[in-house]
C-alpha positions in Angstrom: -5.8 14.4 19.4 -2.8 15.8 17.6 -0.3 12.9 16.3 3.5 13.1 16.2 5.5 11.7 13.5 5.9 7.9 13.7 9.5 7.3 12.6 9.3 3.9 13.8 6.5 2.9 11.5 8.3 4.0 8.6 11.1 1.6 9.1 9.0 -1.0 10.1 6.4 -1.2 7.9 8.7 -1.1 4.7 12.5 -0.2 4.4 12.3 1.1 1.2 9.6 3.7 2.6 12.7 4.9 5.4 15.7 6.6 4.3 18.2 3.5 4.2 15.6 1.4 2.4 14.8 3.9 -0.6 18.6 4.6 -1.1 18.7 1.1 -3.8 15.4 3.2 -5.4 17.3 6.7 -5.6 20.7 6.4 -6.0 21.5 2.7 -7.3 23.4 2.9 -10.4 23.1 5.8 -12.5 22.8 5.0 -15.9 23.2 7.4 -19.0 19.9 6.6 -20.9 17.6 7.7 -17.5 15.4 10.2 -18.4 14.4 13.1 -15.5 12.7 16.3 -15.2 15.6 18.1 -16.9 16.9 21.4 -16.1 18.9 22.6 -19.0 18.8 26.5 -18.4 19.5 28.4 -15.3 17.1 31.1 -13.9 14.2 29.7 -15.8 11.6 27.9 -14.2 10.6 24.5 -15.2 6.7 23.3 -14.7 4.5 20.6 -14.0 0.7 20.8 -13.6 -0.6 17.7 -14.7 -3.0 19.2 -17.2 -0.3 18.9 -20.1 2.6 16.8 -21.1 5.9 17.7 -19.8 8.9 15.6 -21.8 10.4 12.9 -19.3 7.8 13.8 -16.8 4.1 13.2 -18.0 2.6 11.9 -21.3 -0.4 14.2 -21.8 -3.1 15.3 -19.1 -2.4 13.0 -15.9 -5.3 10.4 -16.0 -4.3 8.0 -13.1 -2.9 5.5 -14.9 0.2 4.7 -13.4 3.6 4.8 -14.2 5.8 3.7 -16.8 9.8 4.5 -18.3 7.8 4.5 -21.7 4.5 6.3 -20.3 1.2 6.3 -22.6 -1.1 9.3 -22.4 -2.5 9.7 -19.2 0.6 8.2 -16.8 3.7 9.6 -15.5 7.3 8.8 -16.3 8.6 6.1 -13.8 12.2 7.3 -14.9 11.2 10.8 -13.1 8.8 9.3 -10.5 8.5 7.0 -8.1 5.9 6.6 -5.3 6.3 4.6 -2.3 4.5 3.0 0.4 1.2 1.8 -1.4 -0.1 -1.7 -0.4 0.8 -2.9 -3.7 4.3 -2.3 -3.2 7.1 0.6 -4.0 7.8 1.4 -7.6 11.3 2.0 -8.3 12.7 4.4 -10.8 12.3 2.7 -14.4 9.8 0.4 -13.3 6.5 -0.2 -14.6 3.4 0.0 -12.6 0.5 0.4 -14.4 -2.7 -1.4 -12.3 -3.8 -1.5 -8.7 -3.3 1.0 -6.2 -0.6 2.8 -8.6 -3.3 3.4 -11.0 -6.9 4.2 -10.0 -7.9 6.7 -13.0 -9.6 9.9 -12.5 -11.9 11.2 -9.7 -13.0 14.5 -8.4 -12.9 13.2 -4.9 -14.4 11.6 -2.0 -13.7 8.5 -2.8 -12.9 4.7 -0.6 -10.0 2.8 -2.0 -6.6 3.6 -1.8 -4.2 4.2 -4.0 -2.7 7.0 -6.4 -5.6 9.0 -8.4 -5.7 11.8 -11.0 -8.4 14.1 -8.8 -9.9 17.1 -9.9 -11.5 18.1 -13.4 -11.4 17.6 -17.4 -9.4 21.0 -17.3 -7.4 21.0 -14.1 -5.8 17.7 -12.4 -3.3 16.8 -10.1 -1.6 13.6 -8.6 -3.4 12.5 -5.6 -3.4 10.0 -3.1 -6.3 8.6 -1.0 -4.6 7.2 2.2 -5.8 4.3 4.0 -4.1 1.5 6.2 -2.8 0.1 3.9 -1.6 3.1 1.5 0.5 5.7 1.9 0.7 5.5 5.7 3.8 6.2 5.5 4.2 7.0 1.9 6.1 9.2 -0.4 6.0 10.8 -3.6 9.9 11.5 -5.7 10.5 13.3 -8.4 14.1 13.2 -9.9 15.6 16.3 -11.7 19.0 16.3 -13.4 21.3 19.3 -13.7 22.0 19.3 -17.7 23.0 23.1 -17.1 26.5 22.4 -18.2 27.7 24.0 -15.0 27.2 23.9 -10.9 24.1 24.8 -9.6 24.5 27.2 -6.0 20.8 27.0 -5.6 17.4 26.3 -6.6 13.8 27.4 -6.3 11.1 24.6 -5.5 7.3 26.0 -5.5 4.1 23.8 -5.7 0.5 23.3 -4.5 -0.9 21.1 -2.0 -4.3 19.9 -2.3 -6.8 18.5 0.0 -10.4 17.7 0.7 -10.8 17.5 4.5 -14.2 14.5 4.1 -13.1 12.2 6.8 -11.9 12.4 10.9 -8.4 11.7 10.6 -5.4 14.3 10.0 -2.5 13.6 7.6 0.2 15.0 7.7 2.7 16.3 4.5 6.3 17.0 4.9 9.0 18.3 1.7 12.4 17.5 1.6 15.1 17.5 -0.8 18.5 15.2 -1.4 21.1 16.0 -3.8 22.6 12.8 -5.6 23.7 10.2 -3.0 23.1 12.2 0.1 20.9 12.0 2.7 17.2 13.6 2.5 16.7 17.4 4.4 13.2 17.7 5.4 12.3 21.5 5.5 10.1 21.7 8.5 8.3 25.2 7.9 6.6 23.6 4.5 5.2 21.2 6.9 1.2 20.6 6.5 -1.4 18.8 8.7 -4.8 18.1 7.0 -7.5 19.2 9.8 -8.8 16.9 12.4 -12.7 16.2 11.5 -14.4 16.4 8.6 -15.3 20.1 7.1 -19.5 20.5 7.3 -19.3 20.9 3.2 -16.3 19.3 2.1 -14.6 20.5 -0.7 -10.9 20.9 -2.3 -9.0 23.7 -1.0 -5.1 24.7 -1.8 -2.1 25.9 0.4 1.0 26.6 -1.6 4.4 26.0 -0.4 7.8 27.1 -2.0 11.6 27.7 -1.0 14.7 29.1 -1.9 17.2 26.5 -1.4 21.2 27.3 -1.0 22.7 23.6 -2.1 25.3 22.7 -4.6 24.2 20.3 -7.7 27.1 19.5 -9.9 26.9 19.4 -13.3 24.6 16.1 -14.5 24.1 15.8 -11.0 20.1 15.0 -9.8 18.3 16.8 -7.2 15.5 14.7 -5.3 11.9 16.2 -4.2 10.1 14.3 -1.8 6.7 14.7 -0.2 6.3 12.4 2.8 3.2 11.7 4.0 1.4 9.7 7.3 -1.3 9.5 9.9 -1.3 12.2 12.3 -4.2 11.9 14.5 -7.3 11.1 14.8 -9.3 7.8 14.2 -11.2 6.4 10.7 -11.0 7.4 7.5 -8.4 9.6 5.6 -8.6 12.9 3.8 -7.4 12.7 0.0 -4.2 14.7 -0.7 -2.6 16.1 -3.8 0.3 18.3 -5.6 0.1 20.3 -8.3 1.4 23.2 -9.9 5.2 22.3 -9.7 8.1 24.7 -10.5 11.7 24.3 -10.1 14.6 26.4 -11.2 18.1 26.2 -11.0 20.9 29.4 -10.4 24.0 29.5 -11.1 26.6 29.1 -8.3 27.9 32.6 -6.7 30.3 32.8 -4.3 29.5 36.2 -2.2 29.2 36.6 1.9 25.6 35.4 2.7 23.4 36.4 6.1 22.4 33.8 8.6 19.3 31.5 7.3 16.3 33.3 7.6 12.8 31.5 6.9 9.4 33.2 6.6 6.4 30.8 6.9 2.7 31.2 7.4 1.2 30.9 11.0 -0.7 27.2 10.0 2.9 25.5 10.0 2.8 23.5 13.3 5.8 24.8 15.7 7.3 21.6 16.5 7.7 20.4 12.9 10.1 23.5 12.7 12.1 22.4 15.8 12.5 18.9 14.7 14.6 19.6 11.9 18.2 21.3 11.5 20.4 21.4 8.5 23.8 23.0 7.7 22.2 24.2 4.7 21.0 28.0 4.4 17.4 28.0 3.7 14.6 30.5 2.8 11.4 29.4 2.2 8.0 31.4 1.8 5.2 29.0 2.7 1.7 30.5 1.4 -1.3 29.3 2.6 -4.3 29.9 0.2 -7.7 28.5 0.5 -9.9 27.7 -3.0 -10.3 31.4 -3.4 -6.5 31.9 -3.8 -6.5 34.3 -1.0 -3.0 34.7 0.7 -2.5 35.0 4.4 0.1 37.0 6.1 3.4 35.7 6.9 6.3 36.4 10.0 10.1 36.1 10.0 11.9 33.7 12.1 15.5 32.8 12.4 15.1 28.7 12.7 18.7 27.5 13.7 19.7 30.6 16.2 16.4 30.8 18.1 13.9 28.1 16.5 11.0 29.7 18.0 7.7 29.5 15.8 5.7 32.9 14.8 4.0 35.0 17.9 0.8 33.9 15.9 1.2 30.3 15.9 -1.4 28.5 17.7 0.3 25.0 18.1 
């Protein structure tokens, strides 16, 4: 059967995986020397594909070799990334985690050992997780970006691909959210995704695209935190591999003008009850694009989330 988000498990399993526990990991002590994904130009997308180096984010093509504040080739920069909920613990921003579940290396998929991998091929890699009963159930991947534009940001746009390999009977839920400086995380329910119950007859990597345009004030030198939160979502047995790829982030200037009510566009594959589970006082306009491996796009529908909170008419959940 299809599950529901187990909020009590997040708190009980690891305080750092819950909102209260990760506050120290995320917001404890600003240091001027700290690196981040630095956004220095407005209206310009910054890309992380995991196939090439990105200053202060990734040292060369990702090779699943863990996280470090002075990353070696194949490592993530821990000043920008944190991973919570692995059996070897939680990585703090600025920490060194280059062994065990944080550094499972490269793989084409269909692995059994839990932890963080560089899934894919030599020419197309992504940050991947193999969940197990002790890894990423629940867990989070966090990316920290800094506003270095010299002005207040009024809107930001984020896009990314979720990768999944449905080779196991259990379903995994993935939810995206964000926080600004020391504020609470805001989950964007329309961007939620659940891998299918039951394995595919011929398992292969598939891609689901997600993007959002979000109104939210980020002060100059302020920080934006992006979070991908995962957990079991129904079924029994082993779990599918999941991953994040082709991330882009752009900041736009603050513009004072009348705005219409919040509207959300999302694909018919998004669970309706996740849409209804979250509200926000921020205006969010999202487009959730669902694409198979051949990158074909599905149709979308329009929903006024806050006044009606109704799913698309084609939603089967």
